[in-house]
C-alpha positions, -999 to +999 in steps of 0.1 A: +016+283-257+038+278-287+039+316-290+046+321-253+076+296-253+091+316-286+089+349-267+103+333-238+132+320-261+133+354-278+139+372-245+164+346-230+183+352-262+183+390-261+193+389-223+222+363-232+232+384-263+234+416-243+255+402-212+279+385-237+282+415-259+290+437-231+317+412-219+332+409-253+334+447-257+350+447-222+374+418-233+383+442-265+389+470-242+413+452-218+432+437-246+441+470-258+474+487-244+465+508-212+467+547-228+494+564-216+475+598-206+481+615-174+459+603-146+428+626-139+418+637-105+382+649-114+357+637-091+326+643-108+338+625-140+348+597-115+314+597-098+296+596-133+318+567-143+314+544-113+276+552-115+274+540-150+291+509-139+272+501-109+239+504-129+255+481-156+266+455-129+231+452-116+213+451-148+238+425-163+234+402-131+200+402-132+198+395-169+226+370-169+213+348-140+181+347-152+193+339-188+217+313-175+189+296-150+160+293-177+181+294-211+198+266-229+234+271-211+220+263-176+201+228-192+230+220-209+251+221-177+226+206-157+226+178-182+264+175-176+262+170-139+234+147-139+256+111-142+271+126-107+261+113-073+228+129-064+242+150-036+273+161-057+256+172-086+241+207-075+279+215-058+294+205-092+267+227-113+274+256-087+310+254-089+313+251-129+286+280-132+305+302-108+337+296-124+321+303-160+307+334-146+341+347-133+359+340-161+333+360-183+333+387-161+371+392-156+376+415-184+348+433-174+361+441-138+396+444-153+385+476-172+358+489-145+380+478-113+416+482-123+422+504-154+395+528-142+409+534-108+445+539-122+431+565-148+419+587-118+452+577-101+432+560-070+450+524-073+485+514-067+479+479-076+500+462-106+481+442-130+495+410-118+485+418-079+450+426-092+449+392-114+460+374-082+435+388-059+408+380-087+419+343-087+418+340-050+385+357-048+370+334-073+385+302-057+371+313-025+336+320-043+335+287-064+342+267-029+317+284-012+289+282-035+296+245-040+291+238-007+260+258-002+245+241-032+251+210-020+237+219+014+206+235-002+202+206-030+199+184+004+171+206+017+151+206-016+152+169-016+146+159+019+121+187+032+099+192+002+073+218+018+095+231+046+129+238+030+122+278+027+118+280+064+151+257+072+169+277+046+162+307+058+171+298+094+205+284+080+213+317+062+209+338+094+233+313+109+257+315+077+257+354+080+265+353+118+294+325+110+305+347+081+315+377+107+333+353+126+354+338+098+359+365+071+379+388+096+401+364+108+407+338+077+396+353+045+408+390+045+442+381+058+446+363+021+445+397+005+462+425+029+484+422+057+472+431+092+496+443+118+489+456+155+489+492+158+515+506+184+524+541+202+504+568+212+473+563+184+469+527+196+467+541+235+442+570+223+420+543+203+422+519+228+411+541+254+381+552+232+372+514+229+375+508+266+347+530+271+324+507+250+334+477+263+357+464+238+393+478+250+404+442+248+400+443+207+426+438+183+436+473+167+452+465+141+469+486+104+458+472+075+480+475+041+455+494+020+482+511+000+489+474-016+457+481-037+446+514-036+452+550-023+417+556-010+416+558+030+391+535+051+387+522+087+363+496+098+351+474+126+349+438+120+337+405+140+312+397+167+316+381+202+349+379+209+364+385+176+361+424+175+389+440+153+395+477+152+412+481+116+427+513+102+441+515+066+477+526+065+463+550+037+442+567+068+470+567+095+493+585+069+473+613+059+451+621+086+455+638+121+449+617+153+419+638+161+405+627+126+413+592+129+394+591+164+365+605+148+364+579+122+370+549+147+342+563+168+319+564+139+327+527+134+326+519+172+289+536+169+279+507+145+292+481+172+276+497+201+243+502+183+246+465+174+242+475+135+259+440+128+233+420+145+205+446+128+221+439+094+220+401+099+183+402+110+173+423+083+193+400+056+174+372+073+138+388+067+148+395+030+160+358+025+130+344+039+110+364+021+128+357-012+129+321-006+091+321-001+085+340-034+110+319-052+096+287-039+064+295-049+077+304-087+095+271-089+074+248-068+061+231-101+093+229-115+098+197-133+140+203-138+166+182-117+176+201-080+210+219-100+185+237-125+157+244-097+185+257-074+198+281-103+165+293-108+157+300-072+189+318-069+180+338-101+148+349-089+161+358-052+185+378-071+160+397-091+138+404-059+170+417-040+178+442-065+139+453-062+145+456-025+175+475-030+161+507-021+146+498+011+179+482+020+198+511+013+174+535+030+180+511+064+221+510+057+221+552+053+200+556+086+227+536+102+253+556+089+237+588+105+234+572+138+266+564+136+280+597+131+257+613+157+272+586+184+309+598+169+298+633+177+287+625+211+316+603+219+343+628+208+325+661+213+349+673+185+323+677+152+351+701+137+373+670+134+351+649+118+337+676+095+376+677+084+380+637+083+352+636+059+365+664+037+398+646+037+382+611+029+360+630+001+392+644-015+415+614-008+385+589-019+377+609-052+340+612-039+315+639-048+299+663-024+265+650-037+254+625-058+220+627-078+188+620-059+176+590-081+209+573-074+208+579-036+176+567-033+181+533-056+215+524-045+234+544-021+243+526+013+258+559+023+244+595+026+267+620+006+296+631+021+286+666+012+254+661+035+274+645+063+300+674+063+272+701+062+255+685+094+288+680+111+296+718+106+263+726+117+267+707+150+299+727+154+276+758+151+253+748+177+280+737+202+301+771+198+266+789+203+260+769+232+294+775+246+292+812+242+258+811+258+275+796+288 
């Protein structure tokens, strides 16, 4: 047993050291002056960098949460909050852990999200603006995590056998609530949203009216505050639908291309993809809660530390399930593309829009197969453009036949 404990301590030490070493290296890098080299517009190089950062983030997240939950840092913090009232201790523990993690990750995100985007000429954001957004995001994350931890701690204490089932049901409610709250109250903390007016608004409202959301808010978002990249999305459920178009999309795309992009997003609404994703997330959460409960049921630790271990196990499990979740997400993107083609009858505009998105967002035509299988939530733009061009060929052949 002592040999097993020694091995565990060694593994925890290695994981903690790897995470801390990476953060220190990024902190040193962030502290140096930004090189004054000309910005690069190389999609291949940018894609390789972003893939490396993505994989690194997943590995660090898994190692970091496990090392914290099962290592001395988590134990010390749990002892520090024990004098607090029993109901409050898990919230304080979660808030302090989240805040500490955000501080450790700040130099990493500063290099990997801010400096890299500027190096490849994709960011419009100043350092002060980036740090302001990071502080707001951290404050929201700390508050939400604390409230959830208080609720989860209460479930652990009062429903010792059935808490995983109750927590899974509560998670589904929270996922639905987030789709109501985030678009209306959270996103405006980071960007300005204005009503779209003019011929484009008329065109898009006519499109939306065909699918029962003609009264949706059609808004522009000042994405250019942060980025040169273009995007559009439909948010909300129930009566809170919002069709949001980035100003970077409006400024650089034709009305036909914008209509196709919005039609794709409406496809997610018509197919009830938000509810599909909520159901999928609820199922995955229920599975992971059951696994985490079985692995921690005899844990003698206090509620705070047990919740940290449950979260660590669930985080690791969600990463293992990522390929299945990514495949599901890609299937919904293909379905939305097909819907946009059927709705607009203009696959040429779709191909042109995706080609313009590829160039403006510095995306690669294709990504390595291993990365798409393991991590990609969207099919590669090259495949989507080829499918739309093929659709255009078939449509032209059918027209000729008539």
